[in-house]
C-alpha positions in Angstrom: -10.3 -10.2 -18.8 -9.2 -7.2 -16.2 -8.8 -3.6 -16.5 -5.5 -2.0 -16.9 -5.0 -0.6 -13.7 -1.8 1.5 -13.3 1.1 1.6 -16.0 4.5 2.3 -16.1 6.5 3.4 -18.7 10.5 4.7 -18.3 10.3 5.2 -14.6 13.8 7.2 -13.7 14.9 8.7 -10.4 17.6 9.6 -9.4 18.4 11.3 -6.1 21.7 14.0 -6.8 24.0 11.6 -8.7 23.1 7.3 -7.1 20.3 6.5 -9.8 17.9 4.7 -7.6 16.0 3.1 -10.1 16.8 2.4 -14.5 13.9 1.8 -16.1 11.0 0.9 -14.9 8.2 -0.8 -17.0 5.4 -2.4 -16.1 1.5 -2.8 -16.4 -0.2 -4.1 -12.6 -3.9 -4.6 -13.1 -6.6 -4.4 -11.3 -7.6 -6.7 -8.2 -4.1 -8.2 -8.7 -2.0 -9.6 -5.6 1.9 -8.3 -6.9 4.7 -8.9 -5.0 7.7 -7.0 -4.4 11.2 -8.7 -4.0 14.7 -8.4 -4.3 17.8 -7.2 -2.8 17.8 -3.9 0.3 19.2 -0.8 -1.9 17.6 -2.2 -5.2 14.5 0.2 -5.6 11.7 -1.6 -4.4 10.4 1.1 -1.4 11.3 4.3 -4.5 10.0 2.7 -6.8 6.5 2.1 -5.3 6.4 5.3 -3.1 6.8 7.4 -6.4 3.3 5.6 -7.5 1.5 7.5 -4.8 3.7 10.4 -5.3 5.5 10.2 -2.1 8.6 10.3 -3.9 8.7 12.7 -7.4 9.9 10.9 -10.3 13.0 12.1 -11.8 11.4 11.1 -15.9 9.5 8.9 -17.4 4.8 8.3 -16.8 2.5 7.0 -14.5 -1.1 6.1 -15.5 -3.1 5.6 -12.8 -6.9 5.1 -14.2 -6.4 6.6 -17.3 -4.9 9.8 -15.5 -1.1 10.7 -15.2 0.3 11.3 -12.0 3.4 12.6 -13.4 1.7 15.6 -14.8 2.2 17.8 -11.8 -0.9 19.3 -12.3 -2.5 15.8 -11.6 -4.3 16.3 -7.6 -2.1 14.3 -5.4 -5.3 13.8 -2.3 -6.9 11.9 -5.4 -3.7 9.8 -6.3 -3.9 9.1 -2.5 -7.0 8.6 -2.2 -6.7 6.3 -4.9 -3.4 4.1 -3.5 -2.7 4.2 -0.3 0.6 2.9 1.4 1.1 0.9 5.0 4.9 1.8 6.1 7.4 -0.8 7.7 6.0 0.5 11.6 2.2 1.1 12.8 2.9 3.5 15.6 5.0 5.2 12.7 1.3 5.7 11.2 -0.7 5.9 14.2 -2.0 9.2 15.3 -4.8 9.2 17.8 -4.9 7.9 21.1 -8.2 6.0 20.3 -8.8 3.2 17.6 -11.7 4.4 15.6 -10.4 7.8 16.1 -7.3 7.0 13.8 -9.1 5.1 10.9 -11.3 8.5 10.9 -8.1 10.7 10.4 -7.9 10.5 7.0 -11.0 10.1 5.4 -11.6 13.5 7.5 -8.7 14.5 6.4 -9.9 14.0 2.7 -13.0 16.2 3.6 -15.3 13.5 4.2 -19.3 14.3 5.7 -18.4 14.0 9.1 -22.4 11.2 8.3 -20.3 9.2 5.8 -16.9 8.3 8.5 -18.3 6.7 10.8 -19.8 4.3 8.1 -16.9 4.2 6.7 -14.5 3.3 9.8 -16.7 0.8 11.3 -17.1 -0.9 7.8 -13.1 -0.6 7.7 -12.4 -1.6 11.8 -15.2 -4.5 10.5 -12.9 -5.8 7.8 -10.0 -5.8 9.7 -11.8 -8.1 12.1 -10.6 -4.7 15.4 -14.3 -3.7 15.8 -14.6 -5.5 19.7 -11.1 -2.3 19.4 -12.3 0.5 18.2 -12.3 2.5 22.0 -8.9 0.7 23.0 -6.0 2.5 23.2 -3.5 2.0 20.1 -0.9 1.9 22.2 -1.8 -1.1 24.8 -2.1 -3.3 20.6 -0.1 -6.3 20.2 2.2 -5.7 16.9 -0.1 -7.3 14.5 -3.1 -5.5 16.0 -1.7 -2.7 15.5 -0.8 -3.8 11.6 -4.1 -4.0 11.0 -4.9 -1.0 12.6 -2.9 0.8 10.6 -4.6 -1.0 7.2 -7.9 -0.2 8.1 -6.4 3.9 8.6 -6.3 2.5 4.5 -8.8 1.5 3.8 -11.3 4.1 5.4 -10.1 6.1 2.4 -10.9 4.0 0.1 -8.5 3.5 -2.0 -9.3 0.5 -5.1 -5.3 -0.2 -4.3 -3.3 -0.7 -0.8 0.6 -0.7 -1.8 2.4 -2.9 1.6 5.8 -1.7 2.0 7.9 -4.6 4.6 4.8 -4.4 6.9 5.0 -8.0 8.5 8.7 -7.2 8.9 8.2 -5.8 12.0 5.8 -8.8 13.5 6.2 -12.2 15.0 4.7 -15.1 13.2 1.2 -14.2 14.3 1.3 -10.5 13.7 3.0 -11.6 10.4 0.4 -14.2 9.8 -3.2 -11.4 11.1 -2.0 -8.6 8.2 -1.6 -11.8 5.7 -4.5 -13.0 6.0 -6.7 -9.3 6.3 -4.4 -8.8 3.3 -5.5 -11.9 1.8 -9.0 -11.2 2.8 -9.5 -7.7 1.3 -7.9 -8.6 -2.4 -10.7 -11.3 -2.3 -13.7 -9.1 -0.6 -13.0 -5.6 -1.8 -10.8 -6.1 -5.7 -8.8 -4.4 -3.6 -5.8 -4.5 -5.6 -2.5 -5.2 -3.7 1.1 -4.2 -4.0 3.6 -5.8 -1.0 7.0 -5.8 -0.9 8.4 -8.7 0.9 11.8 -10.3 1.6 9.6 -13.0 2.6 9.4 -15.9 0.8 6.3 -17.7 1.7 4.5 -14.5 1.1 5.9 -13.3 -1.9 5.1 -17.4 -2.9 0.9 -16.4 -2.2 0.5 -13.2 -4.7 -0.4 -13.6 -8.1 2.3 -12.4 -9.7 6.4 -11.9 -8.5 8.3 -8.4 -9.8 11.7 -8.7 -8.9 13.6 -5.6 -9.0 17.6 -5.7 -8.8 19.6 -1.9 -9.3 16.8 -0.2 -10.6 15.4 -2.5 -12.8 12.6 -5.3 -12.9 14.7 -8.4 -13.8 12.6 -11.3 -13.9 8.3 -11.0 -13.3 6.7 -14.0 -13.4 3.7 -16.4 -11.5 5.8 -17.6 -8.8 
């Protein structure tokens, strides 16, 4: 039986008079692959951004491994180390001019000792199949390769959960396939919990669970 990883209770989020999340209750188990789908503007991204405090909940509680991340006393860096995020456009996530330096950026900011950063970078690049591109410029890579570098940067921080916020939406079919294979391998081989926002039903059908959000509420949660 899987351990409870993320517990969400009565999660609400408002931006002034706009109510985006209207009471989310859900438990996500460790090691699951969960796809989150729903209409544009339904609250999918806001929900997942609340899980690593890129957005602050208006009401409710989020518990990760027994710690309430909605408690303002909780160390935000510890939260983001545990729950990484890969965005739609890899160019917005790549900050260095050399692939391996970009992957090292996250661990450096977490204060990881230099001798450990090298090992993390090598392992992360190997995990996404980008070792041979370690000394390349990210901006010379294809869209799918850039996204895999962005994923490696998150892996190097050693999170136990990774959120993919429409991370395949801007890619061509080959790049999309590359990223989906990488996501599957991370889950199978490293046991990483995956939360994946997508509009692509071929991607959703590969998940353990599909959550449908509409009007800021979960209206369906089941196997695909």
